[in-house]
N, C-alpha and C positions, 0 to 999 in steps of 0.2 A: 504495500501499501503504500509505505515511503519513498520505492521506488517511482511508482507512478504517478503522487504528487511531485517531486520532480521534474520527472519529462513532460509535464504538461506543459504546452507552450504560453509561455505570458503574454499578456493582451498588449496590443500595440500604444504607441505611445501617446498620447493626446495631441493633437497639434493646437497652438497659437489661434485660436481665434479672432478676427480684427473686431472689433465694435462699429456697430451701426453709427454715430457719432465718428470714428476713427474714417470709418471708409469716406463718412460724408466730406471731411474735412481734406482728405486727400485725395477727396476728389474737385472740392471747390477752391481752396486757399488757390491752387494755383492760376485757377479761371479770376479768382478774386486781385490778385497783384497784376496780370496781366491789365484787368479792367481799369482797376489804381491810376497805372501807368499810363495808358490811351487815355481816361475819361476822367480821372480827377484833376490831373492836370491842367487838363485844355481846360478843365471847366472853373477853376480854383484860378486860373489866368483870367478867363471871362469876365468873373466876377470881380479880380482888381481893378479889371479896364473900365467895367461898367460904373467907378467911381474916378474915373481922370477924364479931361479934354487930352484925346491924342491926336499932335499935331505933328504933320510931315515934312512941312512945309521951313526949310531953314533951318533942319536937323531935327530928328526925330525928338518931340517931347511929351511931356506924361502929364497933366496940371493937372493936381487934386479941386472935386468941382464936388465931394460931398454927395447928394442925393440929387441933384441938379439932373442928370441925365433919366431916371426914375420920373421925378415927375415933370419933365419936355415928354414925356412916353402920354400921358392922360391927356393932355394941349394936342396933341398933334391928328390932325384930323387923316393923316395916311396911313397910322396904325388902326383907327378904331374901322371903318372902310376894307384895308387889308384883313380886322381881322374877322368883319362880316361875309370878303368872301372866303375865308379860309373855315371859317364855320359853314356857310352852308355849300361848298365844297366837300367839306367832311360826312354833313348827312346823308346826302344824295351817295356818295362813294362808299360808305358803308351801307348804307339801303340795298343797292345797286349787286357790291359783291355780295351779301349773303342772301340776297333775290337769285341770282344767277347761281352760287353756288350752289346752293338747295336742287337748285331747276337740274344743274348738271351732275348731279350725283343724284337724284331719282331717274332721271336717264339714264347715269352709266349701269345705276341696279339692273336696270331689268335688260338690260342691252340682251338681246340672243349671241347664244354662245360662240357661234362663228363673226360676232362684230364686239366680241369682247379685246378686241386688239386694238379698238377705239380707245380704250383706257389711258393706255400709254400716250395716243399722242394729243388728250385733251388737255392735257396739265404745259404742251407746246409757248401758250402764250404767257404763261408764267417765268417762262425762261428763256422772255426775253426782256431783255434790260429795262428800266424806264426809261433811257435815252433812247435805245432804238422805239419803245413803245409812243415818245415822243415825236418823230421822223415817222413814223407811218402813221399814226394818226393827223400830221401834219398834211401831210398827202390827200391822205382820207376826206377830210374836210375841205378844203380849200376850194372856193367855188367853179376853176376852170378843170379843175381834178379830181372834184370830192365826189364822193359817195352821191350826196347829193343832188349836183345837177344829172347825175348818170340817170338816178332815177327819177327825173324831170322831165329825161328825153325818152325815155321810158314808155311814157305816158305821153309822150304828142309836145311838152312843149321845150321851146329852146331860150328858156331863162335859167341862168346859174343862181344856182344855189349856194352859199357860203356858209357853214355851220360855225366857223370860227368869226359869229359877228358878237357883238359887244353885247347883245343880248342873253343869246343859248352860249358864249361858249365855256362858265362855270357848267353850267350841264354836258355840255359834250366832253370835255378834260372829264368829268366822274365817268363817263360810259367809259371812256379809253381806259379808266386806272382801274374801273371795275373789271373789264376783259384784262386785262394783266395780270389781275389777284382772284378773279375769283378760282379758276381754277383749281389752286391751292387747298381753298377752301373745299373745294369740290370734292379731290381728294381724302381728305378729314372727314367728313362727313359722308362719303363712301364706305371708309375702312368703317364709323360706327355702325354705320346701315348691315351690314355685312358680318357685323356682330350679334343683331336683333335676333333672338331665337325665333324660328320658323314655326315652332306650334301657336305661338301667338295670335299670325297670320289666321291659322288655321282656326283657331278661338275666334278670332272678330269676324270669320268666315261661318263660323258654324251660330255667331250671332247677326247673321245676315246685317252688317256693317258695311254701308257705303266706302266707297273708294276715298272720300273724303272726311268720315270718320278713321277707316281705317288709318289713313294720315298722323290726324289731330290725335287719337287716340293711343297708336303702338306705332308707326315710325318717330313721327315727334320726341314725343318724352326723352329719348334717349340721345339724341341733340341738340337739345336747351342749352349744355354746358359747354358744348363743341362750339353752336352759336354764340353764345357769349362770351367765350375765349377769345373769335374771331374778329368778333365788335372792337373788343379792346385793342388789338392789333392792327384791324384797317384803322380805327381813331388816329392812333398814333401812326400809321404809316404815312393817311392820309395829309392829317395836318403836319409832318415834317416834308410832304413832297416838294423838289425843291428842281431836281433837273430833269425830271417827266415835264413840267411844266416851263421850263427855261428854254426847252429845246422845239415843244410844242407852238409857245404862244410867245416868251419871252415879257408876260405880263400883259399883253395886250389880247386885240385891241383896243387904244388909249387906255391902258391900266385896267380893262376889265378883268383880265384876270389876274391882278397882283395881290397874289396870295402876300399872308404874313413872312413866309419864307425867302418872296423872292423882292421882298420890300428890303428886309434883312439883307439882301444880299446886294440892294441898289445902295443901302444908307452905310455897311462895310465895306463893301470893292466897289463900288463906282466912286461915290463920294466921300471914301475912306476915314467916315467920321467912327473909327470901332467903337469908342468909347457908349455912343448912344446905340450904335448897334448891337454893343452886349448886353447894355441895358435892356433893353427890346427883346434882346432873345429868352431872357428871364421871364417875361411877362408869357413869353410862346410855352415857355416849360410850364410854367404853373396853369397857364392852359391846358395843355395837354393834359396834366395832373388830374386837375381839376375837374376834365369831360372823363378822365378815365376811372376817378375815382365815384364818379356819378351812376355812373354805367355801374358799377361796382353795387352801389348803394342800392338802385332799382332796379338790378336785376339779378347781380350773380350770387348777394346774402341771399335771395329767395330758392337759389338753385343749391346752393351749400345747405341748407334746410332738407330737402327732399331726399 
């Protein structure tokens, strides 16, 4: 018995296990250091500039002027008009992006097996850079070469239709931004839809639900949190859009599409008023934080409780 006990294999040594907190720190600390270097320093320097009057003529100089740049923003009509255009562009872009993304996801979900390769191609608009999207929608909206004139010609009219007009340019730009971003939303919504248990749809058929009722009570509930997340993402992206608008319209015609980012560009890099531009940029940051915070209060908290 003693020899048998001695010959029994000893249990393997326990390997050290890393805690969840340690793993999270290993993953996140390098990212945080990178963000600190890439984001924190420019943000701190912009904050420093916002309290100074920057001059380049006769040599660089930075003169302390306290809160003068911030107070100037409140009396600047160009800021308020640009802010109004920014909010208008953002609301329209978010609504269009979510609606088109949801529609695309529903179409892709019900594609026949032989057509499912289209799911890979539908992402192509999102792969286009905002610069490329701006060039594309510039030619698409012009009166001479645009789609509006082409459609009018199909109906026998010889009139040119300029979609990049002062009256509709913001809406036209919102359509282009939604075209660029909606495929990404569609892919995430499609992934959610494919994980919904099929038995729920079978139960809906047993209950004789209509298609609209099935969509509202079976398809939509699992998508609500994803829609909320992308409403926040799209809001931030729309509010900070610059390269797309700069390429497509350069703030025109007549400043009709000069959103806040474009106004900041003109103040900071055309007029070289870096101090005032830095102060205005923090108002843009506050608007972005306020918009996402409002979305969370009105929508996000409801999704958390469910």
